[in-house]
N, C-alpha and C positions, 0 to 999 in steps of 0.2 A: 504494500500500500504506500501511498505517497501523500505528503501534506505540504505543498508549496505555499509561498505567501499568497495572500488574497482571500483569506477566510472571511472577510467582511462582505464578499459578494453574495448575491442571491444563491442559495445553496439548494438546487433542485436535483434530487437523486433519481436516476433511472434504475429500475430493478427488473431482472429477468432471470429465468432458470433454464437449465438444460438437464435432460435425463428423466422426464416424467414417464416416458413410454417404454424404455428398455426393460428387459427381463433381468438384468444384473447391474450391480454397481450402485453408486450413490446418486442422489439428485443434488445438483449444484446450483447455487444462486450467486449472482453478482450484483453489487450496488456500485453505481458510478456517478460522481458529481463532475460534470465536465467544466473546464475552464473556458469561458467564452472568448478569452484573449488568445487561446491556443487551439484553434480549430483543427479538426481532423476530417479530411475529405474521405468520402467513400463509406461512411457508416451506414449500415442497413441491417436488416434481419440476418443473423449469422447463417441461417439455413440457405440464404441466397448466395453465399460466398463460398469459393473453393477453400480448401484447407490452407493453402499457401497464403491467400489473401487474409483469411482470419488471423493467421499467425502474425502477418505483417501489421495488421491493424491493432492486434492485442498489444504489441510492443509500443505502438504510438499511444494507445489509451493509457497504459501504465506510466508512460513518460509525461504525458501532457494533461492528464485529468487533474482536477483540483484534489480529488480523493477517490479511492476505489477500495473495494474489499470483497472477499469471497466467503461464502458460508455453504455448508452442505449438511445433508442428513444421510446417514449410512443405511446399509441394507436392513439392519436390525430395526432401526427407527421406521423405515418404510413399512416393514411387515407388521410392526406393532401399532403404528398410528394410522396407516393407509397412505397412499401416495399423495393425496391432496394435502393432508395435514403435515406430512413430512416436507412437502414443497414450501408450505407456509413457514415451517420451522427453519428451513434453510434460508429463506428470505429474511426472517427476523435476525438470524445470526449474521447475515451479510450486513444488514443495517447497523447492528450493534458494533460490528468491527470497523465501521467507517471512522477514520481518525478525525474527520470534520463532521459534526452533526448536521443533517439536512434540515431545511426549513419546510420543504415540501418533497413528497415522494410520488413518483409516477411509476406504476407497476403494470407490466404487460399482462393482459387478460381482463377478466371481469370480476375478480375477487381480490381483496387486499388482506394481508396478514393483520392480525390484531397486534397493536403496539401499545395499548393503553397501560400495560404493566411494565413497559420498558422505559428507561430514562431518556426518552426522546420527546421533543416538543416540535411536532411537525404535523402537517396535514397529509392525507393520502388520497391518491386518485388512481383508479383502475382504468386502463385504456386498452380496448380490444385492438389487436394488431399493432400495439404500440411499438413492437420491435422493428417494424418497418416505417413507422410514422414519427417517432420521437428519437432524436439523436442519442440522448442519454440512455434510453432503453436499448437502442441498437448496440451501444457500447457495452452495456451490461450483458446482452445476449452473446456478444463475441467473447468476452472474458469468461463467462460461465461455460460456454461451449469448449473453448480451448483448454480451460482448466480440467473440465471433465474428461475430455479426450486424453489428456496427459495422464490422468488418474487411471483410465481404463487401460492404457498402454502398460502402466506399471502393474496393474492387476493381472494382465495377460501373462507377465513373467512369473507371477506367483501362482497362477492357476492356468497352466497350459492345457491345450486340448479343445478350447472353446473358441479360439480366434477372437478374443475380446478386443484386441488392438485393432482388428479389422472392422468389425461391425459395431463396436463400442457398446455391446450388450443388447442391441436391438434384436427383435425377433425375426431375423432373416432366415431364409430356408436353410442356410448352412448352420446357423446357430441352433435351429430347431432339430436338425439332424444330429448335431453333437449332443443335444439333450436326450435324444433317443438312444444314443450309443453309450452314454455314461451318466452317472448320477449328477445332479446339480451341485455346483461348487458352493462353498460358504458365502460367496458373493451373489448368488442367485436369489431373487425375490420370491420366497415361498408363497406369498399372497397373490402372485400373478398366476392365472390359470395354466398357461403352458408349462411353467416351472412346477406348479403343484401336481399337475398330471404326470409330469416326468418323474417326480419324486414318488408318487403313488405306484407307478409302473415298476420303478426300481425296487420298492418295498415288496410288491407282489412277487417279483422275480426272486428276491432273496428268500421269501417265505416258501415258495415252490421248491427252491433248491434245498432248503433246510428240511422240508418234509419228505423230499425224495419222490420217486415215481409211485 
């Protein structure tokens, strides 16, 4: 995170997440307060950018933003709380980690996390498709996506055999095939149906083997 001079400017944070849909790994949120004096060209929804462009922009965002922070919820929290509540938790953590407190927060989507119990004095605004419409949210989407991709690449080294670095945990045909061939890893979300079904199939196979013909 970065805290340059200029904290007396209007502090509008953009917040977005990455990783609500995958079958494995954390959900990651980012909060970004852009510096209007240090513009960044090319900001848009991270899903519309190639990996190389996301990486390039992420470097500029971290260098030029007034403040930025990352928060996430892990697989255990996703399975315990559900993916929506875990996403809200990741957003709360990102906001709390900002070294400069925002005066207003714009969040991608149609729901805002509850912050009444947090030491923040700010208003919140949900903006549908905000990651393509609001620069600060676009910046947050890029930081969240690049951080989560890096986390999934690290998890791939720890849990080989699922190609997590390739599909980043999403339910691609190759990922589903891997789940049919081996038990879910500790990073797979048991509350998601494809993973739950894979785990049940594995348990049935173990029971059959134990009982014998």
